[in-house]
C-alpha positions in Angstrom: 23.2 -7.9 14.7 20.5 -10.5 15.3 20.8 -13.7 13.2 17.1 -13.5 12.3 16.9 -9.8 11.5 18.0 -8.7 8.0 20.8 -6.2 7.9 19.8 -2.7 6.8 22.9 -2.8 4.6 21.8 -6.1 2.9 21.5 -4.5 -0.6 25.0 -3.1 -0.6 27.9 -4.7 -2.4 31.6 -4.5 -1.8 33.0 -1.6 -3.8 36.3 -3.5 -4.4 35.0 -6.8 -5.7 31.2 -6.5 -6.1 30.4 -9.4 -3.7 27.6 -9.2 -1.0 28.5 -7.6 2.3 27.7 -9.4 5.6 27.0 -7.4 8.7 29.3 -8.4 11.5 28.9 -6.2 14.7 30.6 -2.9 13.8 31.7 -3.8 10.2 30.6 -5.0 6.8 32.7 -7.8 5.3 32.6 -9.5 1.9 33.6 -13.2 1.1 36.9 -11.7 -0.4 37.9 -10.4 3.0 37.4 -6.7 2.4 36.1 -5.0 5.5 34.4 -1.7 6.0 33.7 0.0 9.3 30.3 1.0 10.6 30.6 4.2 12.6 29.0 4.3 16.1 26.4 6.7 14.7 25.2 3.9 12.4 26.5 4.7 8.9 29.0 2.6 6.9 32.2 3.9 5.4 32.7 2.3 2.0 35.2 4.7 0.4 38.7 3.4 0.2 42.1 4.8 -0.8 42.5 7.8 1.4 40.6 11.0 2.1 37.1 11.9 0.9 37.0 13.8 -2.4 36.7 17.6 -2.2 33.2 19.0 -2.1 31.7 17.0 0.9 29.5 19.1 3.1 31.2 20.4 6.2 30.0 20.0 9.8 28.8 23.7 9.8 27.0 23.3 6.5 25.2 20.2 7.7 24.2 21.8 11.0 22.8 24.8 9.1 20.9 22.6 6.7 19.4 20.4 9.4 18.1 23.4 11.3 16.7 25.1 8.2 14.9 21.9 7.1 13.6 21.4 10.6 11.9 24.8 10.3 9.8 23.4 7.5 10.7 25.9 4.7 11.3 23.1 2.2 8.5 20.8 3.5 6.4 21.4 0.3 9.3 20.0 -1.7 9.5 16.8 0.4 5.7 16.4 0.2 5.7 16.8 -3.6 8.5 14.2 -3.8 6.6 11.8 -1.5 3.4 12.1 -3.5 5.3 11.2 -6.7 7.0 8.3 -5.0 3.7 7.0 -3.8 2.5 6.9 -7.4 5.6 4.9 -8.5 5.4 1.1 -8.8 7.4 0.2 -5.8 6.7 -3.3 -4.4 6.0 -3.7 -0.7 9.6 -4.9 0.0 11.2 -2.5 -2.5 14.4 -0.5 -2.3 14.6 3.3 -2.5 18.0 4.8 -3.2 18.8 8.4 -2.5 21.9 9.4 -4.3 23.3 12.4 -2.5 21.0 12.0 0.6 22.5 14.7 2.8 20.7 14.5 6.2 18.1 12.0 4.8 15.3 14.6 5.0 13.8 13.8 1.6 14.4 10.1 1.8 12.6 10.0 5.1 9.5 11.7 3.6 9.5 9.1 0.7 9.8 6.2 3.1 6.8 7.5 5.1 4.9 7.3 1.8 6.1 3.8 1.1 5.4 2.0 4.5 7.5 -1.2 3.9 10.2 -0.1 1.5 13.9 0.0 2.6 15.9 3.1 2.0 19.6 3.5 1.2 21.2 6.9 1.4 24.6 7.6 -0.1 26.6 10.8 0.5 30.1 12.0 0.7 29.7 13.8 4.0 30.0 11.8 7.2 28.5 14.8 9.1 25.4 14.6 7.0 25.1 10.8 7.4 25.3 11.0 11.2 22.0 12.8 10.9 20.6 10.7 8.1 20.9 7.5 10.2 18.4 9.1 12.7 16.0 10.4 10.0 14.1 7.2 9.6 14.1 3.6 11.0 14.2 2.1 7.5 17.1 4.1 6.3 20.6 2.7 5.9 23.4 5.2 5.1 26.9 4.9 3.6 29.7 7.2 2.7 30.1 7.1 -1.1 30.9 9.2 -4.1 28.0 9.0 -6.5 30.3 9.8 -9.4 31.9 6.4 -8.9 30.2 3.0 -9.7 27.5 2.6 -7.1 27.9 -0.2 -4.5 24.7 -1.9 -5.5 23.9 -4.9 -7.8 22.4 -4.5 -11.2 18.6 -3.7 -11.4 18.1 -3.9 -7.7 16.6 -0.4 -7.0 12.9 0.2 -7.5 12.9 4.0 -6.9 15.9 6.3 -7.1 15.6 9.9 -5.9 18.1 12.7 -6.5 17.5 16.1 -4.8 19.9 19.0 -5.5 22.7 16.4 -6.0 25.0 15.1 -8.7 23.5 12.7 -11.3 25.4 9.7 -12.6 23.2 8.7 -15.5 24.9 5.4 -16.5 25.0 4.1 -12.9 21.5 5.2 -12.1 20.4 3.2 -15.1 22.4 0.2 -14.1 21.0 -0.1 -10.6 17.4 0.7 -11.4 15.2 -2.3 -12.3 13.3 -2.3 -15.6 10.1 -0.4 -14.8 11.7 1.5 -12.0 11.5 5.2 -11.5 14.0 8.1 -11.2 12.8 11.3 -9.5 15.0 14.4 -9.8 14.6 17.8 -8.1 16.5 20.7 -9.6 16.3 24.4 -9.0 14.7 26.7 -11.7 16.1 30.0 -12.7 13.7 31.7 -10.2 14.9 29.6 -7.2 15.9 31.8 -4.2 15.0 35.0 -6.1 14.7 37.7 -3.5 18.3 37.2 -2.4 21.1 39.4 -3.7 23.3 36.6 -5.1 26.2 38.7 -6.2 26.5 40.7 -3.0 26.3 37.5 -0.8 28.6 35.5 -3.0 25.9 32.9 -3.8 26.4 30.7 -6.8 24.3 31.6 -9.8 21.7 29.2 -11.1 22.9 27.8 -14.4 20.3 28.9 -17.1 21.1 25.8 -19.0 20.6 23.5 -16.0 17.5 21.7 -17.4 19.3 21.1 -20.7 22.3 19.8 -18.8 20.1 17.5 -16.9 18.6 16.1 -20.1 22.1 15.6 -21.5 23.2 13.8 -18.3 20.4 11.3 -18.5 19.7 11.0 -22.2 20.7 7.6 -23.7 19.8 6.0 -20.3 16.4 7.4 -19.4 13.1 8.5 -21.0 11.4 11.7 -19.6 8.1 10.7 -18.1 6.7 14.0 -16.9 7.7 17.0 -14.9 6.2 19.9 -12.9 7.3 23.0 -11.2 6.9 23.4 -7.5 7.0 27.1 -6.6 6.0 29.1 -3.6 7.1 32.0 -1.5 8.7 31.5 1.9 9.0 34.2 4.6 12.4 33.6 6.2 13.4 35.2 9.5 17.0 36.3 9.8 18.2 33.1 11.5 16.8 30.9 8.8 18.1 33.2 6.1 21.6 32.8 7.6 21.2 29.0 7.6 19.9 29.0 4.0 23.0 30.9 2.9 25.4 28.7 4.9 24.0 25.3 4.0 24.6 25.2 0.2 27.7 24.8 -2.0 28.3 28.6 -1.9 29.3 28.1 1.8 32.7 26.9 0.7 33.6 30.4 -0.4 31.1 32.8 1.2 32.0 36.3 2.2 30.8 36.1 5.8 31.2 39.9 6.4 28.9 40.7 3.5 26.4 38.1 4.7 26.3 39.6 8.2 26.0 43.2 6.8 23.1 42.2 4.6 21.3 40.3 7.3 21.7 43.3 9.7 20.0 45.5 7.0 17.0 43.0 7.0 15.9 42.4 10.6 12.4 41.2 9.6 11.3 38.2 7.6 12.4 38.3 4.0 10.2 36.8 1.2 12.2 34.3 -0.9 10.9 32.3 -3.9 11.4 28.6 -3.7 11.2 27.2 -7.2 12.2 23.8 -8.4 11.4 21.3 -11.2 10.4 17.8 -10.1 11.1 15.4 -13.0 10.2 11.8 -13.5 12.2 9.5 -15.7 11.9 5.8 -16.8 15.0 3.8 -17.6 15.5 2.9 -21.3 15.6 -0.7 -22.1 19.0 -2.2 -22.4 
């Protein structure tokens, strides 16, 4: 690490004592002596105390998601998020946090819309972060569980994005600066309609998802507007298989049923992509 170049991990704090982390070659170290490795792929491992909690995306899930996103089927979602981000009040040297960043696809689109902001992506899956570190030159990635206290100082983040990922309302509020913005993408009840969820073993969309989102954030954030982004995507069999394999349902999919259904649909299948993009402002302490 050059002495003159700021570390891409400069905003992170030690998860054990809260002190700043200094970048030393292949590790991050705080003044208290706690040390965290930086993998050769470029992401930092901040979790301590044993194995990663259950639910992290597997290598196969990440590979399927990366290929599906590269095909452009969710590009309108990334573009809508980037447009909202460009309208947020992010200073030129601001910080964007992606809580549950996955492969960094959406954070990269936001950073393209904010030409000098620094991005931080947190995710449980090391397989996803291996790809996130390559998604954008201004993106720093670290293994972390967003349900735990975030490894960032109070009121440091200017924009926080959360796409198809868990939401930690109290911690999101703590790390966002007053006047900062939270952008959340959640699926509507129509999302992925066109697929036989029961036959394929796909998880159902919770009809109370929007209400649960409000409950998760109420007391910490004020709604500041929302809109539905919806369109029809024509998915060829290979990308249908990737779509099915890349989400949380992949942990318990019936692969035989998936193969049988795909064999019955050799041509492109129309699938509705439907999400709500919500903007929130942090309540005053």
